[in-house]
matplotlib code that plots the C-alpha trace (Angstrom):
import matplotlib.pyplot as plt

x = [18.6, 15.1, 14.3, 15.3, 13.1, 10.2, 10.6, 10.6, 7.4, 5.8, 6.8, 5.3, 2.0, 2.1, 2.8, 0.0, -2.4, -0.9, -1.4, -2.8, -5.5, -6.6, -8.8, -8.1, -9.0, -6.4, -9.2, -8.2, -10.4, -10.2, -8.0, -10.9, -13.0, -10.1, -9.7, -13.5, -13.5, -10.5, -12.2, -15.4, -13.5, -11.5, -14.6, -16.6, -13.8, -13.4, -17.1, -16.9, -14.3, -11.3, -8.0, -5.5, -2.2, 0.7, 3.8, 6.8, 10.6, 12.9, 11.1, 7.9, 8.2, 8.3, 5.2, 3.6, 4.4, 3.3, 0.0, -0.8, -0.5, -2.6, -5.3, -5.8, -5.1, -6.9, -9.4, -10.2, -9.5, -7.3, -4.0, -0.6, 2.7, 4.7, 8.2, 9.3, 13.1, 12.8, 10.1, 12.1, 15.3, 13.6, 11.6, 14.4, 16.8, 14.5, 12.6, 14.4, 13.8, 11.2, 8.9, 9.1, 5.6, 4.1, 4.5, 3.0, 0.1, -0.5, -0.5, -2.4, -4.6, -8.3, -10.7, -12.1, -8.7, -7.2, -3.6, -1.9, 1.2, 3.7, 6.7, 8.3, 9.5, 6.5, 9.0, 10.0, 9.7, 8.8, 5.9, 4.7, 4.8, 2.9, 0.2, 0.0, -0.5, -3.2, -5.1, -5.0, -6.7, -9.3, -8.1, -8.8, -5.5, -4.7, -1.3, 0.9, 3.8, 5.9, 8.9, 8.0, 4.5, 4.5, 5.7, 3.8, 2.5, 0.6, -1.8, -1.9, -4.5, -8.2, -7.3, -3.9, -2.2, 0.8, 3.0, 4.6, 8.1, 11.5, 12.5, 12.2, 11.6, 8.7, 7.1, 7.4, 5.9, 3.0, 2.4, 2.4, 0.0, -2.4, -2.3, -2.9, -5.7, -7.4, -7.0, -8.0, -11.1, -12.1, -11.5, -13.7, -16.4, -16.5, -16.2]
y = [12.6, 13.7, 10.3, 8.7, 11.2, 10.6, 6.8, 7.0, 9.1, 6.6, 3.7, 5.3, 5.8, 2.2, 0.8, 2.8, 1.5, -2.0, -2.3, -5.7, -5.6, -8.7, -9.6, -12.1, -15.0, -13.8, -12.9, -10.0, -7.1, -3.7, -1.1, 1.4, -1.2, -1.9, 1.8, 2.2, -0.9, 0.4, 3.7, 2.1, -0.2, 2.6, 4.8, 1.9, 0.9, 4.6, 4.9, 1.9, 3.7, 2.3, 3.9, 3.4, 1.8, 2.2, 0.1, 0.2, 0.1, 2.8, 4.8, 2.8, 4.1, 7.6, 6.9, 5.4, 8.6, 11.0, 9.2, 8.8, 12.5, 13.2, 10.8, 12.3, 15.9, 16.2, 13.3, 13.4, 9.7, 8.7, 7.3, 6.4, 5.0, 2.7, 4.0, 6.1, 5.5, 4.6, 2.1, 0.5, 0.3, -0.9, -3.6, -4.8, -4.9, -6.8, -9.1, -8.9, -6.6, -9.0, -8.0, -4.2, -3.9, -7.0, -5.9, -2.4, -3.9, -6.4, -3.6, -0.8, -2.3, -2.7, -4.9, -2.0, -0.8, -1.2, -2.0, -0.5, -2.6, -1.1, -3.1, -2.8, -6.4, -7.8, -10.1, -8.0, -10.4, -7.5, -6.4, -10.0, -10.5, -7.2, -8.4, -11.7, -9.9, -7.7, -10.7, -12.4, -9.3, -9.2, -6.1, -5.4, -5.3, -3.4, -4.3, -2.5, -4.5, -4.9, -6.8, -10.5, -11.4, -14.3, -12.2, -13.2, -9.7, -9.7, -12.4, -11.2, -8.5, -8.1, -5.8, -6.0, -3.7, -5.1, -3.0, -5.1, -3.6, -4.4, -0.7, 0.7, 4.2, 3.2, 0.9, 3.6, 6.3, 4.2, 3.1, 6.8, 7.6, 4.9, 6.2, 9.8, 8.7, 7.0, 10.0, 12.5, 10.6, 10.4, 14.1, 14.8, 12.4, 14.1, 17.6]
z = [-24.5, -25.6, -26.9, -23.6, -21.7, -24.1, -23.7, -19.9, -19.9, -22.4, -20.2, -17.1, -18.9, -20.2, -16.7, -15.1, -17.7, -17.3, -13.5, -12.7, -10.0, -8.2, -5.2, -2.4, -4.6, -7.2, -9.7, -11.9, -12.4, -14.2, -12.7, -12.4, -10.6, -8.2, -7.5, -6.9, -4.6, -2.7, -2.1, -1.0, 1.4, 2.9, 3.4, 4.9, 7.3, 8.3, 8.9, 11.2, 13.3, 11.5, 10.5, 7.8, 8.7, 6.2, 6.0, 3.6, 3.4, 2.0, -0.7, 0.0, 3.6, 2.4, 0.3, 3.4, 5.5, 2.7, 2.2, 5.9, 6.3, 3.1, 4.3, 7.7, 6.9, 3.5, 3.5, 7.2, 7.6, 10.5, 9.2, 10.5, 9.0, 11.3, 10.4, 13.3, 13.7, 17.5, 16.7, 13.9, 15.9, 19.1, 17.5, 15.2, 18.1, 20.4, 18.0, 14.6, 11.5, 10.1, 13.0, 12.8, 11.3, 12.8, 16.4, 16.1, 14.1, 16.9, 19.5, 17.7, 15.0, 15.4, 13.4, 11.4, 10.3, 6.8, 6.2, 3.1, 2.5, -0.1, -1.4, -4.8, -4.7, -2.9, -1.0, 2.0, 5.0, 7.4, 5.1, 4.7, 8.5, 8.9, 6.5, 8.3, 11.6, 10.0, 8.7, 12.1, 13.6, 10.9, 9.1, 5.4, 3.4, 0.3, -1.3, -3.8, -5.3, -8.5, -9.9, -10.2, -11.1, -8.5, -5.6, -2.4, -1.5, -4.8, -3.5, 0.2, 0.2, -0.3, -3.1, -4.8, -7.2, -9.2, -11.4, -14.1, -13.9, -12.3, -12.1, -8.6, -9.9, -12.2, -9.6, -6.9, -9.1, -10.1, -6.4, -5.4, -8.2, -7.2, -3.6, -4.6, -6.9, -3.9, -1.5, -4.2, -5.1, -1.4, -1.0, -4.1, -2.9, 0.5, -1.1]

ax = plt.figure().add_subplot(projection="3d")
ax.plot(x, y, z, "-o")
ax.set_aspect("equal")
plt.show()
C-alpha cells in the first residue's frame, strides 16, 4: 500500500512538471512563462474592467466555482462560474446541453472579460461552444485540459494548459493546482 501511495504522489509531481503550455498558435512555452503570462493577462483584463468567467462540468465545475470565489474574495477580481442548477436546467431544456455555457456567455460576457474553460477530456461540446461564444465576443481564453494530446480545447485558448494523463483525479488535481497558483500569485503581487 505504501508503494502505491508513494507512486501516486510521484506521478502527481511528474504530471505537474510535465504540463504542456501552448499559446493560440499552438507554440509551446515553459510552464513558468505560461503561468506568468496568464497572471499578466488576468490582471490586464481586470484593470480594463473585465471579469473572469469560469466553465466546467462535474469536478471541473466544482473547480470553477471554487476558483471564482477565490478570485473575487481573495484577489479582488470579479469572477463568476456559470453552473447554477436553474441556469443549467433551463438552458439545457430550452436549447440543449451543448449550449449551457454558450448562452450565458453571449448574455453576460464583455470584451474585457477572460474565460477560463476547464475540461479533463478537452472534448466536452458545451465547453467548446462556450469557448466559441467567448471568442466571438472578443474575450481572452485560458484553457485547462487533459487526456488526449489532440483534444480540441488544447488549441482553443490564448493560453492552454494540457495535463498529459488519462486519469481524472490526476488531471483535476493539476488543474486545481494551476488555478490556485494563478490566484495565489495575484494575491501576492497585490499584497
